[in-house]
C-alpha positions in Angstrom: 19.7 4.2 31.3 17.2 3.0 28.8 17.5 3.8 25.2 14.5 5.1 23.5 13.6 3.5 20.2 13.1 5.9 17.4 9.5 5.9 16.1 9.0 3.7 13.1 8.4 5.5 9.8 4.8 5.4 8.5 4.5 3.9 5.1 1.6 3.4 2.7 2.1 0.4 0.4 0.5 1.2 -2.9 -0.1 -1.2 -5.8 -2.8 -3.4 -7.3 -4.8 -5.2 -4.6 -5.5 -8.8 -5.4 -6.5 -12.1 -3.9 -3.4 -13.6 -2.0 -1.8 -10.2 -2.2 1.9 -9.5 -1.8 1.3 -7.4 1.2 0.4 -10.5 3.2 4.1 -11.5 3.2 5.4 -8.1 4.4 2.6 -7.1 6.9 2.2 -9.9 9.4 -1.3 -10.1 10.8 -3.0 -8.4 7.9 -4.2 -11.8 6.5 -6.2 -12.3 9.7 -7.8 -8.9 9.8 -10.9 -10.0 7.9 -13.2 -9.2 10.8 -11.8 -5.7 11.1 -12.2 -4.8 7.4 -15.8 -3.5 7.4 -15.5 0.2 6.6 -18.4 1.1 8.8 -16.9 -0.4 11.9 -13.2 0.2 11.8 -11.5 3.5 11.4 -8.9 3.6 8.6 -6.0 3.8 8.5 -4.9 1.6 11.4 -1.4 1.8 12.8 -1.4 -1.5 14.6 0.4 -3.4 11.9 4.1 -3.2 11.1 5.8 -3.7 7.8 8.4 -6.4 8.5 8.9 -4.9 12.0 10.5 -1.9 10.5 7.7 0.6 9.6 4.1 1.4 10.6 1.6 0.3 8.0 -0.8 3.1 7.0 -2.7 1.3 4.3 -4.5 0.5 2.1 -6.6 -1.7 4.4 -7.9 -4.8 2.9 -8.5 -8.5 3.6 -6.9 -11.6 2.3 -10.1 -13.5 1.4 -8.4 -16.5 -0.3 -11.7 -17.7 -1.6 -12.0 -14.6 -3.7 -15.6 -13.6 -3.0 -14.5 -10.4 -1.3 -12.4 -9.3 -4.2 -15.0 -7.9 -6.6 -14.4 -4.9 -8.8 -13.2 -1.9 -6.8 -13.7 -3.5 -3.4 -10.1 -3.4 -2.0 -10.9 -6.9 -0.7 -13.5 -5.7 1.6 -16.6 -7.4 0.2 -17.1 -9.4 3.4 -20.8 -9.6 4.1 -21.9 -12.5 2.0 -19.9 -11.0 -0.9 -23.0 -8.9 -1.7 -22.2 -5.8 0.3 -20.6 -3.9 -2.5 -23.2 -4.7 -5.2 -25.9 -3.0 -3.1 -24.2 0.3 -2.6 -21.2 0.6 -4.9 -21.0 4.4 -5.1 -20.9 5.0 -1.4 -18.5 2.2 -0.9 -16.1 3.5 -3.5 -16.3 7.0 -2.0 -15.2 5.5 1.4 -12.4 3.5 -0.2 -11.0 6.6 -1.8 -11.3 8.8 1.3 -9.7 6.2 3.5 -6.8 5.6 1.1 -6.2 9.3 0.8 -6.2 9.6 4.6 -3.7 6.8 4.9 -1.4 8.7 2.4 -1.8 11.9 4.4 -0.7 10.2 7.6 2.2 8.3 5.9 5.8 9.6 5.7 6.5 7.6 2.5 4.6 6.0 -0.3 6.0 2.7 -1.4 4.7 1.6 -4.8 4.9 -1.9 -6.3 3.9 -1.4 -9.9 3.6 -4.7 -11.6 0.3 -4.3 -13.4 -0.4 -1.7 -16.2 -4.0 -1.4 -15.0 -3.1 -0.1 -11.6 -4.9 3.2 -12.2 -5.7 3.8 -8.6 -2.0 3.4 -7.7 -1.1 6.1 -10.1 -3.7 8.4 -8.5 -2.1 7.5 -5.1 1.3 8.6 -6.5 -0.2 11.9 -7.5 -1.8 12.5 -4.1 1.4 11.7 -2.3 3.5 14.0 -4.6 0.9 16.8 -4.0 1.3 16.3 -0.3 5.1 16.4 -0.5 5.6 12.8 0.5 8.6 10.7 -0.6 7.5 8.3 -3.3 9.4 5.1 -3.9 8.5 3.2 -7.1 9.5 -0.4 -7.7 8.6 -2.9 -10.4 9.6 -6.3 -11.7 12.5 -6.6 -14.2 10.1 -8.0 -16.8 7.5 -5.3 -16.5 6.1 -5.1 -20.0 5.2 -1.4 -19.9 8.2 -0.2 -17.9 9.1 2.4 -20.6 5.6 3.9 -20.2 6.4 4.7 -16.5 8.9 7.4 -17.4 6.5 10.1 -16.1 6.0 8.5 -12.7 9.7 7.7 -12.4 10.5 11.4 -12.4 8.6 11.9 -9.1 10.2 8.9 -7.4 12.6 9.5 -4.6 15.5 8.0 -6.6 14.3 9.5 -9.8 13.7 6.1 -11.3 11.6 3.0 -11.1 13.8 0.5 -9.2 13.6 -2.9 -10.8 13.8 -6.0 -8.6 12.6 -9.6 -8.7 9.5 -9.5 -6.5 7.5 -7.3 -4.2 9.0 -8.7 -1.0 12.5 -8.0 -2.2 11.3 -4.5 -3.2 9.9 -3.8 0.3 13.1 -5.0 1.9 15.2 -2.7 -0.4 12.9 0.2 0.4 13.1 -0.3 4.1 16.9 -0.6 3.9 17.1 2.7 2.1 14.9 4.3 4.7 17.1 2.9 7.5 20.2 4.2 5.8 18.7 7.7 5.4 17.6 7.7 9.1 21.2 7.0 10.4 22.9 10.1 11.8 25.9 11.3 9.7 
């Protein structure tokens, strides 16, 4: 008799998107997805990536672009066509980024948030979208977060009712996945 593996939870990893992003460590294969990142050619979100082999990655979709030319303002790391793509049509591009991120949240079971930058305004909007859709929100941040007291409002919507403080994003994702696994176990 074969045992059937339970479907992996679907998670959206929210947080500031930057060059050499923390998501590269927890979503193997995402660094090499540069050719798939053009919003006109690839549907978003994609479910082909896994978060440390323990969850389905629902987004946001972006590229690594270690040289940095694809990481212009509000690009989500997708400025891949000679790094000029965004400058020629910034409004339509931003509309697509917002729609596809919202779709990823809609399809996710949980929203994981790594909040280490006080300018992560889009991340706070993602938290609001997730709460409005009845998703579980897990908020993490570094121990030394300078504005952690200002996060009191967001912490009240978090699954544990608080911002969980850890050393780094990778440790946070592991803690989050451990918590999901514990909740999924039959009593």
